[in-house]
C-alpha distance (Angstrom), angle and dihedral (degrees) to the residues before:
residue distance angle dihedral
M1 . . .
F2 3.81 . .
E3 3.79 100.1 .
G4 3.80 133.6 93.0
V5 3.79 127.9 34.2
I6 3.80 112.5 -6.1
P7 3.81 118.8 173.7
A8 3.79 118.7 -146.4
L9 3.79 95.4 -134.3
V10 3.78 124.1 -129.6
T11 3.79 116.5 -131.3
P12 3.81 106.1 -126.6
F13 3.79 116.1 -143.3
K14 3.78 132.0 -158.0
E15 3.82 121.3 -127.7
N16 3.81 89.5 -86.3
F17 3.83 89.5 52.0
E18 3.79 93.3 -111.5
V19 3.80 115.0 140.2
D20 3.81 112.0 -86.1
F21 3.80 102.2 -140.8
E22 3.81 93.7 175.8
G23 3.79 86.7 53.5
I24 3.80 90.6 54.9
A25 3.81 89.3 54.7
K26 3.82 92.0 49.5
N27 3.78 91.7 50.8
L28 3.80 90.9 49.3
D29 3.80 89.3 52.5
Y30 3.82 88.4 55.7
L31 3.80 93.1 48.0
E32 3.76 110.4 35.3
K33 3.80 102.5 79.6
H34 3.81 89.2 57.2
V35 3.82 106.7 36.6
D36 3.79 135.8 71.6
A37 3.82 100.7 -146.9
V38 3.81 139.1 -16.7
V39 3.80 135.9 -128.4
P40 3.82 115.8 -146.1
A41 3.80 124.1 -173.0
G42 3.78 97.2 21.0
T43 3.80 127.3 127.0
T44 3.82 91.6 -71.6
G45 3.80 87.3 50.6
E46 3.82 90.4 57.6
S47 3.79 93.5 -114.8
A48 3.81 89.2 165.1
T49 3.82 91.0 69.3
L50 3.80 99.5 35.1
S51 3.78 115.6 100.4
Y52 3.80 115.9 -124.9
Q53 3.80 89.4 -103.8
E54 3.81 93.0 49.1
H55 3.80 90.2 47.2
I56 3.80 92.2 53.4
D57 3.82 93.1 41.6
V58 3.83 91.7 52.5
V59 3.80 91.5 50.2
R60 3.80 92.5 46.1
Y61 3.80 91.9 49.5
V62 3.81 93.2 48.5
C63 3.81 89.7 49.4
E64 3.81 89.9 51.8
V65 3.82 96.9 50.0
S66 3.81 104.2 28.4
N67 3.79 121.7 102.5
V68 3.82 92.8 -164.5
P69 3.83 130.8 61.5
V70 3.80 116.8 -74.5
I71 3.82 122.7 -137.0
A72 3.79 104.8 -170.2
G73 3.76 123.5 -149.9
A74 3.79 106.7 -122.7
G75 3.78 109.9 155.4
S76 3.79 133.6 130.2
N77 3.79 138.4 166.9
S78 3.80 86.1 -118.9
T79 3.79 113.4 75.0
R80 3.79 90.3 -151.8
E81 3.81 91.7 53.7
A82 3.81 92.1 44.9
V83 3.81 90.0 54.2
F84 3.83 90.1 47.6
L85 3.82 92.2 51.7
G86 3.79 91.8 43.8
K87 3.79 91.5 54.7
E88 3.81 91.7 45.3
V89 3.82 95.6 51.2
E90 3.79 88.5 46.0
K91 3.82 89.2 55.4
A92 3.82 88.8 45.5
G93 3.81 89.8 61.2
A94 3.80 104.5 -99.9
D95 3.80 115.9 160.8
A96 3.81 91.5 -146.6
A97 3.80 139.4 -4.5
M98 3.80 130.3 -131.6
F99 3.80 118.7 -147.6
I100 3.80 121.0 -164.2
T101 3.81 117.9 -143.9
P102 3.82 110.8 -95.8
Y103 3.79 107.2 -82.9
Y104 3.82 125.4 -145.9
N105 3.83 94.2 5.6
K106 3.85 92.3 79.4
P107 3.83 97.0 -153.1
N108 3.80 119.2 -163.4
K109 3.81 122.9 -120.3
E110 3.79 94.9 -82.8
G111 3.80 90.6 47.8
L112 3.80 90.4 53.0
Y113 3.78 91.3 48.7
Q114 3.79 92.3 49.4
H115 3.83 91.4 46.7
Y116 3.79 93.4 56.2
K117 3.81 92.0 37.6
R118 3.80 90.4 59.1
I119 3.80 91.5 47.4
A120 3.81 92.3 48.0
E121 3.79 91.2 50.4
E122 3.80 94.0 51.3
V123 3.83 105.4 33.5
S124 3.80 117.2 67.6
I125 3.81 103.1 -166.3
P126 3.82 120.8 82.2
I127 3.81 114.7 -74.3
I128 3.80 127.7 -142.2
I129 3.80 119.5 -165.8
Y130 3.80 115.8 -138.0
N131 3.80 116.5 -150.3
V132 3.82 116.5 -172.0
P133 3.82 109.2 147.7
S134 3.82 93.7 177.2
R135 3.81 88.2 69.2
T136 3.79 102.6 29.8
A137 3.82 105.5 36.6
C138 3.81 83.7 -133.9
N139 3.80 128.0 103.9
I140 3.80 122.2 -166.4
T141 3.79 106.1 -147.8
P142 3.82 127.1 -140.9
D143 3.81 93.7 -106.2
V144 3.81 91.9 56.7
V145 3.81 92.1 44.9
S146 3.81 90.1 49.6
R147 3.80 92.2 49.3
L148 3.81 91.7 50.7
A149 3.82 92.5 46.0
E150 3.80 90.8 51.9
D151 3.80 95.8 44.7
F152 3.81 102.0 43.7
D153 3.80 124.4 45.1
N154 3.81 92.2 -163.2
I155 3.82 93.1 59.1
I156 3.78 93.8 86.2
G157 3.78 106.3 164.1
I158 3.76 153.3 -18.8
K159 3.78 136.9 -116.4
E160 3.80 100.1 -140.5
A161 3.81 114.5 -156.8
S162 3.78 100.1 153.7
G163 3.81 90.9 110.9
N164 3.81 87.4 -134.5
L165 3.80 109.7 124.0
K166 3.80 92.0 -173.4
Q167 3.79 89.5 57.5
V168 3.81 91.5 46.7
A169 3.80 90.5 51.0
E170 3.81 90.9 49.6
I171 3.80 91.6 51.5
I172 3.80 90.6 51.3
R173 3.81 91.4 46.6
M174 3.80 95.2 47.3
T175 3.81 101.5 42.4
P176 3.82 129.1 74.3
D177 3.80 118.1 -86.1
N178 3.80 91.8 -108.4
F179 3.83 92.8 55.5
I180 3.81 108.6 109.1
V181 3.81 118.8 -135.0
L182 3.80 112.7 -167.5
S183 3.78 125.5 -172.9
G184 3.78 113.9 -116.3
D185 3.81 92.7 -169.0
D186 3.79 118.5 69.0
F187 3.79 92.9 -150.1
L188 3.81 91.2 55.2
T189 3.80 96.2 47.6
L190 3.79 96.0 101.3
P191 3.84 95.5 42.4
I192 3.82 90.4 49.2
L193 3.80 91.4 48.5
T194 3.80 89.1 55.0
L195 3.83 89.4 53.0
G196 3.79 91.8 53.4
G197 3.80 102.4 -84.7
R198 3.77 117.3 148.9
G199 3.80 104.0 -142.8
V200 3.79 144.6 -53.5
I201 3.78 139.9 -80.6
S202 3.74 94.7 -143.8
V203 3.79 144.3 -163.3
A204 3.81 93.1 -170.8
A205 3.81 91.8 55.4
N206 3.81 88.3 71.3
V207 3.79 87.4 64.7
A208 3.82 106.2 29.1
P209 3.81 106.7 18.4
H210 3.81 92.5 154.1
L211 3.81 93.2 55.8
M212 3.79 93.6 45.1
K213 3.80 90.3 50.3
E214 3.79 91.5 46.5
M215 3.82 90.3 54.1
Y216 3.81 92.1 47.3
L217 3.81 93.2 48.6
A218 3.79 92.3 46.5
F219 3.79 89.0 56.1
K220 3.81 93.1 45.6
E221 3.81 90.0 50.7
G222 3.80 91.0 52.0
N223 3.81 95.2 -110.4
L224 3.79 96.2 134.3
E225 3.79 93.5 164.4
K226 3.81 91.5 58.6
A227 3.81 92.0 43.0
R228 3.80 90.0 52.2
E229 3.79 91.4 47.3
L230 3.81 90.9 53.0
H231 3.81 91.6 45.2
Y232 3.79 90.4 57.3
K233 3.80 91.9 42.5
L234 3.81 89.2 54.7
T235 3.81 96.2 42.0
P236 3.84 95.2 91.8
L237 3.81 88.3 53.2
F238 3.80 91.8 48.7
E239 3.79 89.1 52.4
V240 3.80 99.4 43.9
L241 3.80 93.2 48.5
F242 3.80 86.5 64.6
I243 3.80 96.4 43.2
D244 3.79 83.6 111.0
T245 3.81 135.1 11.3
N246 3.81 113.6 -51.6
P247 3.05 124.7 -82.2
I248 3.83 94.6 24.3
P249 3.84 95.8 82.9
V250 3.82 97.1 39.3
K251 3.81 91.3 51.9
K252 3.80 90.0 51.7
A253 3.82 90.0 47.1
L254 3.80 91.6 54.4
E255 3.80 90.4 47.0
L256 3.82 90.7 52.3
M257 3.81 88.9 49.9
G258 3.80 91.5 52.6
L259 3.80 94.6 -108.9
P260 3.82 124.8 130.4
A261 3.79 115.2 -89.7
G262 3.79 116.0 122.5
K263 3.76 124.8 -166.5
P264 3.81 118.8 -52.0
R265 3.78 117.8 -104.4
L266 3.77 120.1 -103.4
P267 2.95 135.2 -60.6
L268 3.82 80.9 44.3
V269 3.80 116.9 66.0
E270 3.79 131.2 -163.3
L271 3.79 123.3 -85.5
D272 3.80 115.3 -80.7
A273 3.81 122.9 -117.0
E274 3.82 97.0 -102.7
K275 3.80 94.0 51.3
T276 3.81 90.5 42.9
E277 3.79 90.1 59.6
K278 3.80 90.6 52.2
L279 3.79 90.0 49.1
K280 3.79 91.8 48.1
A281 3.81 91.7 52.3
V282 3.82 91.5 54.3
L283 3.80 92.7 47.0
Q284 3.81 90.1 50.6
S285 3.81 91.4 49.6
L286 3.83 88.7 56.9
N287 3.82 93.4 45.2
L288 3.79 90.8 -116.2
L289 3.81 95.3 131.0
């Protein structure tokens, strides 16, 4: 249910920066025949600048219109707020919730364990940990992940975006076989699959869901040559979508493709002209324009 190709959805905005709910539905129509689940209100969905009400409304709307499982972003650097959001997205209909490690606070290992313990005790739907030290200044180590996986049945997996393949391998080695490790970096999707990962929560899948799914299926079918070929075909897209802070480039990509996106909310600004030309060239090379 929570394996395969899973786009981290953008939150499209109207010209007045209000949430474009019709735009969300249009983007889901583009994605759903190729993807296995979706993640609304995560980092790519600009959760940092959504109000609590907007956050919950986006999740509720996606749950209402989506034909694939919904893993709702629900994290905070406050355990109390994370629990609140977890309960709210559960009520909104989410199939699972994803909780980022507490950013800025820099908790130690016991603090991280206690944070996720409290969430697991109070939120009933499946929980996915999200580790992205480049944004949070906080890394959840394999021993803590293993301890949480062993102690709480509803902590079912992790989105691993540390960029550290040794750490990913250790998490896979140390956790139960049913614990789901998902790549949080598009470029590392194929390497993580070979280590025993089960899929990707992806930025690129917003733009090229069919190619991401084709690569994933090629690997699952044992066609490593085809999977490798698709990995290298997609590499320029992986790179250009991080030519600036996510989700600035992916929102511009969707706009160029005629899909709803809108400008990002401040303090993020839209992609500049020079970077837009580089993005456009990559999209054209993949026949996405």
